[in-house]
C-alpha positions in Angstrom: -54.3 -22.7 25.6 -54.6 -24.2 29.1 -54.7 -27.9 28.1 -51.2 -27.2 26.0 -49.7 -26.2 29.2 -51.0 -29.2 31.2 -49.6 -31.3 28.3 -46.0 -29.5 28.4 -46.0 -29.6 32.3 -47.5 -33.1 32.8 -44.6 -34.3 30.5 -41.8 -32.8 32.4 -43.0 -34.4 35.2 -42.9 -37.6 34.2 -39.9 -37.6 32.7 -38.4 -35.9 36.4 -38.2 -38.5 38.6 -36.6 -41.0 36.0 -33.1 -38.7 36.2 -34.0 -38.3 40.4 -31.8 -41.5 41.0 -28.8 -41.1 38.4 -25.8 -39.1 38.7 -27.2 -35.3 38.5 -24.3 -33.9 36.5 -25.1 -36.4 33.9 -29.1 -35.7 34.2 -28.5 -32.6 33.4 -26.8 -33.0 29.7 -29.0 -36.3 29.0 -32.6 -34.2 28.7 -35.8 -35.4 29.6 -37.6 -38.9 29.2 -39.5 -38.9 26.3 -40.1 -42.6 26.3 -40.8 -45.1 28.5 -41.3 -48.4 28.4 -42.0 -51.3 30.9 -43.3 -54.8 31.3 -41.6 -57.8 29.8 -38.2 -55.6 29.7 -35.9 -57.1 32.2 -33.5 -54.8 34.4 -34.9 -51.4 33.3 -32.9 -48.1 34.0 -35.2 -46.5 36.2 -37.5 -47.9 39.0 -41.3 -48.2 40.6 -44.0 -45.2 38.9 -44.1 -42.9 41.5 -48.0 -41.7 41.5 -46.8 -38.3 43.2 -44.2 -37.2 40.6 -45.5 -39.4 37.8 -49.1 -38.0 37.5 -49.2 -38.2 33.8 -48.8 -42.2 34.1 -50.7 -42.2 37.3 -53.7 -40.4 36.1 -53.7 -42.9 33.3 -53.9 -45.7 35.4 -50.3 -47.1 34.4 -48.5 -48.4 36.7 -45.0 -50.7 37.1 -42.0 -51.7 39.0 -39.2 -51.1 36.6 -39.3 -49.4 33.6 -36.4 -48.6 30.5 -36.4 -45.1 29.8 -34.8 -43.1 26.6 -34.5 -39.3 26.0 -34.1 -37.4 22.6 -30.5 -38.0 22.9 -30.8 -42.0 23.5 -33.1 -42.1 20.8 -31.4 -40.7 18.2 -28.6 -42.3 19.0 -30.2 -45.9 17.1 -29.4 -46.6 14.2 -32.6 -44.8 12.2 -34.7 -45.3 8.9 -36.6 -43.0 6.7 -40.2 -43.5 5.5 -42.4 -41.5 2.9 -45.8 -41.6 3.9 -48.8 -39.5 2.5 -50.2 -38.1 5.7 -54.0 -38.2 6.4 -53.5 -34.6 7.8 -52.8 -32.7 4.3 -52.8 -35.8 2.1 -48.8 -35.2 1.2 -46.0 -37.1 1.5 -43.5 -35.9 4.1 -40.5 -38.1 5.1 -40.5 -39.4 8.8 -36.9 -40.5 10.4 -36.6 -42.6 13.6 -35.9 -46.0 14.8 -37.6 -49.0 13.9 -39.7 -49.5 17.3 -38.4 -53.0 17.3 -34.8 -51.6 17.8 -35.7 -49.2 20.1 -38.3 -52.4 22.0 -34.6 -54.3 21.6 -32.8 -51.9 23.3 -34.7 -52.1 26.2 -35.1 -55.3 26.9 -32.4 -58.1 28.0 -34.3 -61.2 26.2 -35.5 -62.1 22.7 -39.3 -61.6 23.4 -41.7 -64.0 21.3 -43.6 -62.7 18.0 -47.0 -62.8 20.1 -46.0 -60.0 23.0 -48.6 -57.4 22.9 -47.0 -54.3 22.4 -49.2 -50.9 24.2 -48.5 -47.9 22.6 -49.7 -44.6 24.9 -50.3 -41.3 23.5 -49.6 -38.1 26.4 -53.8 -38.1 25.3 -55.0 -41.2 26.3 -54.9 -42.7 23.4 -53.7 -46.3 23.4 -53.5 -48.8 20.8 -52.2 -52.6 21.5 -50.0 -54.4 18.7 -48.4 -57.7 18.2 -44.8 -57.7 17.8 -45.1 -59.3 14.5 -46.8 -56.7 13.5 -44.7 -53.9 14.4 -42.0 -56.0 12.7 -44.0 -56.7 9.5 -45.0 -53.2 8.7 -41.4 -51.6 9.7 -42.9 -49.5 12.4 -40.7 -46.5 13.4 -40.4 -43.8 16.4 -40.4 -40.9 14.6 -38.1 -38.3 15.8 -38.2 -36.0 13.0 -40.8 -34.6 10.6 -39.0 -33.0 6.9 -36.0 -33.1 8.8 -36.8 -31.0 11.4 -37.3 -32.6 15.3 -41.1 -33.3 15.6 -42.7 -30.8 18.1 -44.9 -31.4 21.1 -48.1 -29.8 20.2 -48.4 -31.4 16.6 -47.6 -34.7 15.8 -44.3 -35.0 18.1 -41.9 -35.4 20.5 -42.3 -39.0 19.2 -44.7 -40.8 16.8 -45.3 -44.6 16.5 -45.8 -45.1 12.5 -44.7 -46.9 9.5 -45.0 -46.4 6.0 -48.6 -47.1 5.0 -48.1 -46.2 1.3 -45.5 -49.5 1.1 -48.8 -52.2 1.9 -51.5 -52.7 -0.4 -54.0 -53.7 2.2 -53.5 -50.3 3.7 -53.5 -48.7 0.4 -57.1 -49.8 -0.2 -58.2 -48.2 3.1 -59.6 -44.5 2.6 -56.5 -42.0 3.6 -58.4 -41.5 7.1 -58.5 -45.3 8.0 -54.5 -45.9 7.5 -53.2 -44.7 10.6 -55.1 -45.6 13.3 -52.3 -48.3 14.8 -50.0 -44.8 15.2 -50.1 -42.5 18.1 -48.8 -39.3 17.9 -46.9 -38.1 21.0 -46.2 -41.4 22.1 -44.2 -41.7 25.6 -45.2 -44.4 26.8 -45.3 -48.4 26.0 -46.3 -51.6 28.1 -44.7 -54.9 26.7 -46.8 -57.9 27.7 -45.4 -61.5 26.7 -47.4 -64.4 25.8 
């Protein structure tokens, strides 16, 4: 219970500074930040990390001078796709919906990134995986916002999950089910882009 309360508090703590720098009336309607992207993004739509207010990111040694943030509305406004992978957690096929991860990255940047751009995906529990942009495109990763037509819950696999349909790729299907999603952090909240 204490861990869950900490995660929820930390998630809101990281979200609030992004809105403090904008019109307060817009902020109330916009909702909290769910995803922050920094690195090779260009201009961004929020300022530098604040060690006092961006506690979770600060404790995970994240640093940036600018970033691009998304809330639920801005993510679900992007064109969405559906995938139907067999999930490792219950060995059943589920429907996941959300925008392609490469489209989310493109919405956060003002330039075309090279295919060898390193993309670090970070979950709220600190799990980090680095995937080349080319692989995100090849495997058609999505930022899943919905699982079986319902928003993905915090404390479950969400509210965001970077995931792909492993059932569509023979090299992934040849692996045991428990090894197919190691590139897919659930509870995704931060992405760092490093262009080569």
